[in-house]
VOBA-1610 file (N, C-alpha, C; in pm, whole numbers, padded with zeros to 5 digits, always signed):
BEGIN
Unk+00089-00109+00014Unk-00001+00011-00008Unk+00091+00112+00038Unk+00128+00180-00094Unk+00174+00308-00167Unk+00095+00441-00091Unk+00121+00510+00022Unk+00069+00625+00069Unk+00163+00722+00092Unk+00145+00858+00112Unk+00215+00936+00150Unk+00170+01018+00275Unk+00065+00939+00325Unk+00025+00989+00467Unk+00001+00852+00578Unk+00102+00895+00674Unk+00112+00796+00757Unk-00029+00739+00831Unk-00068+00633+00866Unk-00202+00604+00917Unk-00205+00499+01037Unk-00276+00511+01123Unk-00243+00411+01219Unk-00402+00412+01279Unk-00433+00290+01363Unk-00563+00319+01421Unk-00555+00240+01576Unk-00606+00291+01646Unk-00620+00271+01798Unk-00701+00180+01844Unk-00696+00030+01864Unk-00768-00069+01903Unk-00717-00197+01990Unk-00811-00209+02036Unk-00792-00340+02125Unk-00971-00392+02141Unk-00976-00507+02144Unk-01103-00603+02160Unk-01116-00566+02328Unk-01129-00472+02375Unk-01204-00440+02516Unk-01229-00284+02526Unk-01331-00271+02567Unk-01355-00138+02602Unk-01300-00071+02708Unk-01275+00075+02730Unk-01212+00133+02869Unk-01064+00123+02875Unk-00993+00059+02753Unk-00837+00056+02789Unk-00770+00248+02761Unk-00854+00297+02708Unk-00772+00460+02697Unk-00766+00489+02543Unk-00837+00409+02427Unk-00804+00375+02280Unk-00839+00584+02224Unk-00914+00615+02305Unk-01017+00738+02245Unk-00917+00828+02309Unk-00863+00832+02414Unk-00787+00928+02520Unk-00636+00927+02444Unk-00603+00811+02383Unk-00453+00809+02347Unk-00466+00831+02211Unk-00559+00796+02106Unk-00586+00891+01980Unk-00551+01020+01975Unk-00665+01081+02081Unk-00630+01239+02124Unk-00477+01293+02140Unk-00456+01238+02221Unk-00317+01269+02269Unk-00209+01272+02205Unk-00200+01153+02132Unk-00096+01114+02037Unk-00121+01208+01904Unk-00223+01221+01856Unk-00286+01332+01728Unk-00233+01498+01774Unk-00252+01532+01902Unk-00241+01667+01987Unk-00063+01616+01970Unk+00016+01546+02017Unk+00143+01553+02010Unk+00200+01569+01888Unk+00174+01489+01784Unk+00223+01523+01669Unk+00212+01615+01606Unk+00100+01729+01611Unk+00078+01827+01629Unk+00172+01919+01632Unk+00211+01909+01787Unk+00312+01972+01828Unk+00432+01993+01774Unk+00457+01897+01715Unk+00574+01861+01624Unk+00586+01946+01457Unk+00479+01980+01468Unk+00433+02057+01328Unk+00353+01950+01229Unk+00300+01862+01261Unk+00245+01742+01192Unk+00112+01766+01147Unk+00072+01770+01014Unk-00059+01807+00971Unk-00169+01693+01017Unk-00283+01650+01153Unk-00300+01550+01163Unk-00455+01540+01169Unk-00528+01435+01111Unk-00644+01426+01088Unk-00700+01287+01205Unk-00761+01305+01266Unk-00835+01200+01354Unk-00976+01182+01299Unk-01003+01045+01306Unk-01133+00967+01268Unk-01185+00895+01352Unk-01346+00910+01400Unk-01397+00845+01518Unk-01489+00773+01437Unk-01482+00634+01462Unk-01540+00511+01434Unk-01580+00428+01549Unk-01561+00483+01641Unk-01586+00421+01801Unk-01695+00402+01836Unk-01844+00491+01749Unk-01961+00481+01801Unk-02025+00630+01792Unk-02124+00614+01789Unk-02215+00733+01719Unk-02216+00842+01867Unk-02145+00814+01995Unk-02156+00895+02122Unk-02040+01019+02112Unk-01975+00986+02000Unk-01883+01136+01964Unk-01777+01148+02079Unk-01709+01044+02122Unk-01632+01072+02230Unk-01499+01143+02187Unk-01463+01162+02071Unk-01341+01217+02000Unk-01382+01373+02001Unk-01522+01406+01951Unk-01568+01531+01937Unk-01592+01570+02064Unk-01620+01508+02172Unk-01625+01560+02328Unk-01497+01587+02362Unk-01377+01513+02339Unk-01251+01550+02394Unk-01172+01665+02345Unk-01240+01717+02254Unk-01194+01849+02187Unk-01273+01948+02193Unk-01420+01926+02276Unk-01483+02035+02296Unk-01572+02086+02192Unk-01613+01976+02052Unk-01684+02056+01967Unk-01772+01982+01964Unk-01839+01852+02040Unk-01942+01800+02013Unk-02048+01831+02042Unk-02094+01978+02113Unk-02203+02038+02112Unk-02250+02079+01941Unk-02141+02135+01879Unk-02169+02191+01751Unk-02193+02083+01618Unk-02105+01974+01675Unk-02149+01852+01582Unk-02316+01799+01597Unk-02324+01807+01723Unk-02498+01756+01751Unk-02601+01838+01704Unk-02536+01947+01728Unk-02656+02048+01664Unk-02683+02038+01505Unk-02550+02036+01431Unk-02564+02006+01307Unk-02662+01878+01283Unk-02633+01761+01346Unk-02718+01629+01337Unk-02836+01669+01388Unk-02876+01711+01468Unk-03025+01736+01505Unk-03077+01843+01436Unk-03055+01907+01350Unk-03101+01991+01226Unk-03042+01958+01094Unk-03056+01811+01110Unk-03028+01714+00971Unk-02928+01764+00865Unk-02851+01855+00962Unk-02719+01952+00835Unk-02599+01892+00857Unk-02630+01752+00846Unk-02479+01687+00857Unk-02481+01578+00741Unk-02519+01614+00644Unk-02468+01518+00517Unk-02378+01580+00413Unk-02263+01539+00406Unk-02256+01419+00413Unk-02161+01411+00592Unk-02150+01278+00604Unk-02091+01244+00749Unk-01989+01136+00704Unk-01932+01069+00832Unk-01849+00956+00830Unk-01917+00829+00785Unk-02034+00821+00802Unk-02089+00703+00777Unk-02101+00680+00631Unk-02124+00787+00564Unk-02149+00812+00432Unk-02030+00770+00326Unk-01902+00769+00414Unk-01797+00773+00288Unk-01793+00608+00263Unk-01852+00520+00322Unk-01876+00354+00331Unk-01969+00312+00229Unk-02035+00434+00171Unk-02173+00395+00105Unk-02069+00376-00068Unk-02160+00295-00136Unk-02137+00261-00270Unk-02148+00402-00335Unk-02255+00475-00334Unk-02234+00591-00359Unk-02184+00727-00335Unk-02053+00699-00272Unk-01977+00811-00223Unk-01894+00851-00329Unk-01836+00811-00402Unk-01794+00849-00567Unk-01866+00942-00622Unk-01958+00918-00613Unk-02087+00981-00684Unk-02104+01112-00614Unk-02143+01136-00466Unk-02107+01225-00422Unk-02024+01323-00393Unk-01922+01279-00388Unk-01780+01350-00400Unk-01745+01387-00549Unk-01791+01339-00648Unk-01778+01387-00771Unk-01872+01517-00785Unk-01982+01497-00758Unk-02078+01600-00742Unk-02035+01707-00657Unk-01995+01703-00522Unk-01991+01806-00448Unk-01836+01866-00475Unk-01755+01790-00535Unk-01612+01844-00531Unk-01555+01820-00387Unk-01439+01907-00388Unk-01389+01964-00233Unk-01464+01936-00135Unk-01560+01983-00141Unk-01658+02059-00063Unk-01706+01909+00011Unk-01722+01785-00073Unk-01783+01699-00035Unk-01671+01670+00122Unk-01542+01625+00093Unk-01450+01616+00194Unk-01422+01721+00320Unk-01434+01850+00254Unk-01423+01924+00376Unk-01514+01974+00467Unk-01630+01908+00419Unk-01751+01935+00543Unk-01769+01806+00595Unk-01685+01728+00586Unk-01686+01631+00702Unk-01580+01641+00804Unk-01496+01751+00783Unk-01405+01768+00877Unk-01432+01915+00955Unk-01405+01862+01100Unk-01433+01981+01212Unk-01274+01994+01246Unk-01256+02164+01277Unk-01119+02204+01320Unk-01167+02209+01429Unk-01021+02191+01533Unk-01020+02186+01661Unk-00920+02292+01743Unk-00923+02320+01867Unk-00826+02461+01910Unk-00710+02368+01934Unk-00681+02294+01930Unk-00587+02190+01949Unk-00462+02154+01823Unk-00491+02202+01734Unk-00423+02196+01610Unk-00436+02058+01534Unk-00528+01978+01547Unk-00577+01873+01460Unk-00671+01883+01412Unk-00737+01830+01330Unk-00861+01830+01260Unk-00892+01709+01295Unk-01086+01686+01292Unk-01152+01552+01326Unk-01284+01537+01238Unk-01282+01407+01156Unk-01386+01326+01140Unk-01474+01296+01243Unk-01613+01347+01290Unk-01633+01328+01404Unk-01773+01189+01391Unk-01750+01137+01469Unk-01894+01036+01502Unk-02023+01079+01425Unk-02087+00959+01395Unk-02214+01025+01371Unk-02315+00906+01379Unk-02433+00958+01415Unk-02552+00800+01445Unk-02550+00695+01327Unk-02523+00755+01218Unk-02519+00624+01087Unk-02387+00532+01124Unk-02316+00540+01206Unk-02216+00447+01251Unk-02302+00328+01311Unk-02427+00344+01378Unk-02487+00250+01440Unk-02558+00125+01345Unk-02597+00145+01226Unk-02640+00058+01128Unk-02510-00002+01049Unk-02395+00102+01051Unk-02303+00020+00957Unk-02245-00091+00943Unk-02220-00143+01070Unk-02129-00296+01117Unk-02248-00357+00993Unk-02379-00383+00985Unk-02471-00449+00935Unk-02475-00422+00789Unk-02480-00299+00763Unk-02462-00240+00647Unk-02338-00322+00532Unk-02260-00328+00600Unk-02088-00378+00555Unk-02139-00529+00564Unk-02199-00586+00644Unk-02238-00746+00645Unk-02311-00761+00534Unk-02359-00655+00478Unk-02462-00685+00342Unk-02390-00734+00237Unk-02229-00699+00207Unk-02177-00705+00116Unk-02109-00837+00101Unk-02136-00908+00037Unk-02087-01059+00001Unk-01957-01065-00017Unk-01916-00957-00109Unk-01719-00980-00132Unk-01668-00940+00000Unk-01569-01022+00056Unk-01508-01004+00159Unk-01409-00873+00152Unk-01342-00856+00023Unk-01272-00743+00029Unk-01355-00651-00017Unk-01420-00641-00085Unk-01527-00524-00078Unk-01571-00444+00026Unk-01613-00575+00112Unk-01680-00553+00266Unk-01560-00448+00334Unk-01427-00493+00342Unk-01332-00460+00429Unk-01266-00326+00368Unk-01272-00318+00257Unk-01156-00224+00187Unk-01237-00072+00141Unk-01369-00045+00182Unk-01417+00092+00166Unk-01378+00198+00246Unk-01322+00183+00381Unk-01238+00301+00412Unk-01124+00318+00343Unk-01053+00241+00326Unk-00905+00230+00276Unk-00920+00309+00141Unk-01040+00289+00031Unk-01043+00347-00072Unk-01051+00510-00053Unk-01156+00538+00079Unk-01139+00655+00077Unk-01030+00744+00130Unk-00970+00655+00187Unk-00843+00775+00259Unk-00727+00754+00138Unk-00724+00658+00048Unk-00648+00657-00061Unk-00692+00778-00187Unk-00808+00798-00203Unk-00839+00888-00292Unk-00879+01048-00255Unk-00904+01030-00141Unk-00931+01162-00096Unk-00867+01211+00041Unk-00827+01154+00086Unk-00743+01201+00218Unk-00562+01231+00213Unk-00534+01125+00135Unk-00384+01085+00142Unk-00324+01180+00073Unk-00216+01222+00143Unk-00167+01383+00093Unk-00210+01505+00141Unk-00316+01468+00204Unk-00395+01643+00251Unk-00304+01625+00394Unk-00302+01496+00461Unk-00247+01527+00572Unk-00125+01424+00589Unk-00039+01451+00746Unk+00084+01381+00747Unk+00053+01243+00817Unk-00069+01248+00893Unk-00101+01133+00964Unk-00235+01124+00983Unk-00293+01013+00981Unk-00426+01015+01002Unk-00435+00889+01104Unk-00521+00940+01225Unk-00514+00824+01325Unk-00678+00805+01357Unk-00744+00679+01337Unk-00889+00640+01359Unk-00861+00562+01485Unk-00991+00624+01585Unk-01034+00553+01671Unk-01132+00446+01662Unk-01095+00324+01713Unk-01191+00232+01624Unk-01284+00162+01742Unk-01393+00103+01762Unk-01465+00037+01830Unk-01406-00086+01931Unk-01448-00074+02021Unk-01342-00165+02105Unk-01425-00316+02116Unk-01442-00335+01998Unk-01495-00480+01941Unk-01459-00497+01813Unk-01442-00656+01787Unk-01400-00659+01646Unk-01542-00681+01528Unk-01555-00595+01452Unk-01666-00629+01383Unk-01630-00577+01267Unk-01722-00538+01154Unk-01677-00502+01004Unk-01618-00375+01028Unk-01691-00248+01072Unk-01597-00153+01100Unk-01484-00161+01136Unk-01428-00210+01239Unk-01304-00256+01280Unk-01197-00325+01211Unk-01255-00402+01099Unk-01212-00462+00991Unk-01147-00356+00878Unk-01208-00246+00845Unk-01220-00100+00774Unk-01125-00053+00815Unk-01083-00029+00953Unk-01015+00045+01009Unk-00862-00001+00997Unk-00851-00180+01028Unk-00741-00224+01006Unk-00648-00215+00900Unk-00738-00286+00816Unk-00708-00252+00659Unk-00674-00124+00583Unk-00742-00051+00619Unk-00732+00074+00611Unk-00609+00128+00614Unk-00564+00117+00765Unk-00441+00171+00846Unk-00292+00073+00799Unk-00311-00012+00840Unk-00217-00154+00821Unk-00126-00151+00971Unk-00194-00044+01020Unk-00099-00032+01192Unk-00179-00029+01288Unk-00162-00087+01387Unk-00233-00059+01522Unk-00193-00008+01659Unk-00224+00087+01726Unk-00180+00119+01832Unk-00287+00068+01919Unk-00185-00025+02027Unk-00287-00107+02134Unk-00284-00027+02282Unk-00313+00082+02310Unk-00322+00090+02455Unk-00405-00017+02542Unk-00296-00052+02648Unk-00345-00142+02799Unk-00298-00096+02899Unk-00389-00140+02990Unk-00379-00118+03143Unk-00330-00264+03171Unk-00244-00233+03279Unk-00155-00351+03318Unk-00248-00451+03420Unk-00252-00561+03369Unk-00352-00648+03416Unk-00348-00770+03314Unk-00397-00869+03395Unk-00395-01032+03310Unk-00481-01016+03198Unk-00595-00964+03229Unk-00690-00958+03127Unk-00646-00863+02999Unk-00540-00777+03017Unk-00547-00661+02901Unk-00401-00782+02816Unk-00335-00834+02875Unk-00218-00927+02830Unk-00288-01017+02761Unk-00420-01107+02761Unk-00466-01203+02707Unk-00497-01138+02579Unk-00568-00995+02562Unk-00622-00916+02490Unk-00506-00885+02383Unk-00418-00847+02447Unk-00298-00823+02318Unk-00247-00949+02249Unk-00231-01049+02337Unk-00205-01187+02262Unk-00304-01192+02143Unk-00438-01188+02193Unk-00554-01240+02110Unk-00540-01136+01969Unk-00482-01012+01992Unk-00479-00927+01909Unk-00368-00961+01778Unk-00271-00988+01824Unk-00165-01046+01778Unk-00220-01145+01672Unk-00285-01232+01719Unk-00339-01359+01645Unk-00459-01309+01557Unk-00546-01199+01554Unk-00617-01122+01450Unk-00552-01116+01368Unk-00452-01040+01400Unk-00381-00939+01280Unk-00322-01078+01177Unk-00282-01184+01264Unk-00197-01304+01173Unk-00301-01351+01112Unk-00449-01362+01126Unk-00550-01386+01048Unk-00597-01328+00922Unk-00579-01220+00960Unk-00622-01091+00842Unk-00510-01107+00725Unk-00402-01141+00765Unk-00274-01163+00692Unk-00316-01296+00630Unk-00348-01392+00692Unk-00344-01560+00624Unk-00487-01561+00545Unk-00575-01501+00575Unk-00675-01500+00501Unk-00664-01400+00365Unk-00646-01291+00352Unk-00654-01176+00253Unk-00504-01132+00211Unk-00388-01166+00288Unk-00269-01101+00253Unk-00257-00966+00251Unk-00333-00928+00390Unk-00308-00782+00438Unk-00260-00799+00535Unk-00130-00721+00523Unk-00002-00737+00661Unk-00048-00629+00774Unk-00125-00611+00849Unk-00114-00516+00924Unk-00003-00540+01067Unk+00032-00421+01071Unk+00131-00454+01236Unk+00085-00424+01337Unk+00152-00453+01464Unk+00118-00390+01585Unk+00243-00310+01591Unk+00201-00178+01533Unk+00300-00055+01552Unk+00355-00015+01684Unk+00223-00020+01779Unk+00294-00002+01951Unk+00141-00044+02039Unk+00260-00125+02146Unk+00169-00142+02250Unk+00211+00016+02344Unk+00083+00047+02397Unk+00095+00173+02479Unk+00059+00129+02627Unk+00147+00119+02696Unk+00094+00115+02830Unk+00024+00225+02922Unk-00072+00200+02988Unk-00172+00330+02971Unk-00254+00304+03124Unk-00271+00419+03204Unk-00307+00463+03357Unk-00216+00352+03406Unk-00092+00377+03389Unk-00024+00279+03521Unk+00023+00339+03636Unk+00003+00282+03728Unk+00023+00351+03846Unk+00163+00258+03908Unk+00279+00329+03883Unk+00384+00239+03976Unk+00429+00248+04068Unk+00309+00286+04145Unk+00328+00283+04301Unk+00287+00134+04372Unk+00225+00062+04241Unk+00172-00081+04305Unk+00248-00194+04229Unk+00314-00288+04301Unk+00386-00389+04241Unk+00344-00458+04149Unk+00217-00485+04149Unk+00188-00556+04034Unk+00188-00467+03897Unk+00121-00356+03918Unk+00134-00271+03788Unk+00310-00285+03721Unk+00382-00271+03793Unk+00516-00261+03744Unk+00558-00396+03681Unk+00526-00514+03725Unk+00539-00638+03718Unk+00483-00638+03582Unk+00358-00609+03551Unk+00311-00631+03419Unk+00379-00516+03343Unk+00422-00428+03380Unk+00496-00339+03289Unk+00609-00405+03257Unk+00705-00454+03299Unk+00800-00537+03255Unk+00805-00641+03206Unk+00676-00708+03208Unk+00635-00791+03121Unk+00559-00768+03027Unk+00502-00665+03013Unk+00494-00608+02850Unk+00631-00580+02745Unk+00701-00524+02832Unk+00840-00471+02791Unk+00924-00592+02711Unk+00923-00656+02775Unk+00968-00797+02742Unk+00895-00897+02658Unk+00780-00899+02638Unk+00674-00973+02545Unk+00697-00919+02423Unk+00642-00743+02424Unk+00671-00677+02303Unk+00771-00587+02252Unk+00905-00619+02279Unk+01023-00564+02279Unk+01008-00431+02145Unk+00964-00523+02075Unk+00998-00437+01951Unk+00856-00322+01892Unk+00762-00355+02005Unk+00625-00230+01967Unk+00650-00157+02105Unk+00692-00190+02208Unk+00614-00143+02337Unk+00651+00005+02312Unk+00583+00122+02381Unk+00597+00251+02349Unk+00716+00257+02451Unk+00804+00385+02412Unk+00899+00435+02477Unk+00882+00458+02633Unk+00786+00545+02663Unk+00737+00560+02800Unk+00596+00513+02796Unk+00554+00482+02946Unk+00414+00462+02959Unk+00384+00573+03011Unk+00213+00581+02984Unk+00105+00681+03031Unk+00085+00676+03218Unk+00114+00761+03261Unk+00091+00737+03420Unk-00059+00756+03438Unk-00100+00714+03547Unk-00252+00726+03589Unk-00230+00887+03639Unk-00342+00958+03572Unk-00348+01074+03615Unk-00509+01165+03621Unk-00516+01211+03741Unk-00663+01255+03745Unk-00683+01366+03644Unk-00592+01426+03598Unk-00568+01534+03484Unk-00593+01533+03384Unk-00580+01400+03306Unk-00646+01342+03180Unk-00767+01302+03192Unk-00855+01277+03321Unk-01007+01276+03287Unk-01054+01418+03344Unk-01001+01475+03402Unk-01046+01635+03430Unk-01059+01685+03324Unk-00924+01704+03182Unk-00923+01750+03109Unk-01034+01724+03025Unk-01039+01584+02981Unk-01143+01536+02873Unk-01273+01578+02929Unk-01326+01586+03065Unk-01422+01622+03103Unk-01446+01789+03071Unk-01353+01837+03054Unk-01382+01984+02995Unk-01347+02018+02889Unk-01321+01911+02784Unk-01330+01904+02637Unk-01189+01970+02577Unk-01084+01896+02635Unk-00938+01924+02593Unk-00829+01834+02644Unk-00746+01812+02593Unk-00628+01711+02643Unk-00544+01810+02782Unk-00462+01711+02794Unk-00370+01752+02893Unk-00220+01845+02834Unk-00241+01891+02737Unk-00181+01942+02649Unk-00202+02087+02642Unk-00368+02107+02661Unk-00392+02240+02677Unk-00450+02308+02855Unk-00394+02243+02953Unk-00399+02252+03092Unk-00259+02373+03129Unk-00280+02495+03169Unk-00192+02575+03210Unk-00150+02542+03271Unk-00212+02483+03407Unk-00119+02419+03540Unk-00132+02293+03559Unk-00084+02202+03475Unk-00081+02063+03459Unk-00022+02011+03657Unk-00080+01900+03680Unk-00001+01828+03787Unk+00114+01769+03713Unk+00203+01722+03840Unk+00311+01619+03795Unk+00306+01504+03698Unk+00206+01466+03738Unk+00170+01303+03649Unk+00118+01324+03537Unk+00032+01482+03501Unk-00015+01572+03382Unk+00123+01582+03309Unk+00211+01625+03376Unk+00343+01645+03295Unk+00415+01543+03250Unk+00387+01441+03332Unk+00477+01303+03271Unk+00390+01228+03151Unk+00236+01265+03167Unk+00155+01199+03080Unk+00199+01281+02939Unk+00231+01405+02940Unk+00243+01486+02804Unk+00395+01434+02749Unk+00459+01419+02842Unk+00610+01364+02792Unk+00619+01226+02742Unk+00531+01161+02795Unk+00491+01005+02732Unk+00405+01007+02620Unk+00312+01102+02587Unk+00281+01092+02465Unk+00359+01156+02355Unk+00441+01268+02383Unk+00495+01293+02281Unk+00613+01192+02274Unk+00693+01136+02370Unk+00785+01027+02334Unk+00765+00944+02222Unk+00601+00894+02270Unk+00559+00777+02198Unk+00505+00839+02077Unk+00474+00924+02042Unk+00436+00992+01916Unk+00535+01010+01820Unk+00650+01046+01867Unk+00806+01052+01763Unk+00824+00896+01741Unk+00813+00821+01819Unk+00833+00668+01771Unk+00749+00634+01716Unk+00596+00655+01746Unk+00489+00585+01624Unk+00535+00673+01494Unk+00539+00793+01471Unk+00614+00821+01358Unk+00737+00777+01283Unk+00807+00714+01352Unk+00895+00707+01298Unk+00880+00530+01254Unk+00797+00454+01361Unk+00763+00344+01289Unk+00647+00328+01161Unk+00556+00421+01163Unk+00490+00420+01070Unk+00541+00452+00928Unk+00653+00570+00961Unk+00737+00605+00818Unk+00786+00469+00756Unk+00897+00396+00857Unk+00943+00286+00827Unk+00817+00150+00729Unk+00725+00144+00777Unk+00633+00046+00715Unk+00571+00076+00606Unk+00578+00254+00545Unk+00508+00263+00437Unk+00576+00187+00301
//
């Protein structure tokens, strides 16, 4: 897949691991280095990425007013090329929302609710799983330096589209036995995609998240992840920080905090270092 835009998706087949938070913060960290970054929210109609940047109320207003066409679910439709041809650049421009933190966003939409079933009605598997890749190839590639996609916390047709389109996964994991099992299961799933379709999806980064190194168990799991995923582990873990949650509730990332706590400062540095390493790994995989 020859593309000029780096691509990755945040994914683990489990909810609550920090996929959306990681996508938001890695995106802003890349933007801090001068990258043009686009985030795409496929994680569900609740619009968590838009909420993370304080733009969900505006998006919701457009949805309620039926002034939200086309939207992210539209790009998966068979008619998308016709829509884009008719509207020109405005078709893609209308999807994108600017944020105050240097990244652009294509927000979630209620149409995502039925998208998994709609894709499931496509008989040909390659056609079913490549709709998003085609959209990125033809309409996004070259407009941005990096595209990060936030995927659902379960494996479905939308998830496969995201993995197929990006070929790179960032897996945020907490420090526990279940997350370790899920990371192993993720590797198996990626191998199955390669075996069945010849599509090589790399585990670009394991990002230890919400880590409290004051506990012995978390430290042990952190060391274990480092040994198990030596080639994919992030250079720094993201510490547990109430500031991350507080900032999200306020519609911003920790990068926008004027008086960050010590743990928030450490989280900033972790995301900056991890973003730089991710940028390197994505560049090597292109």
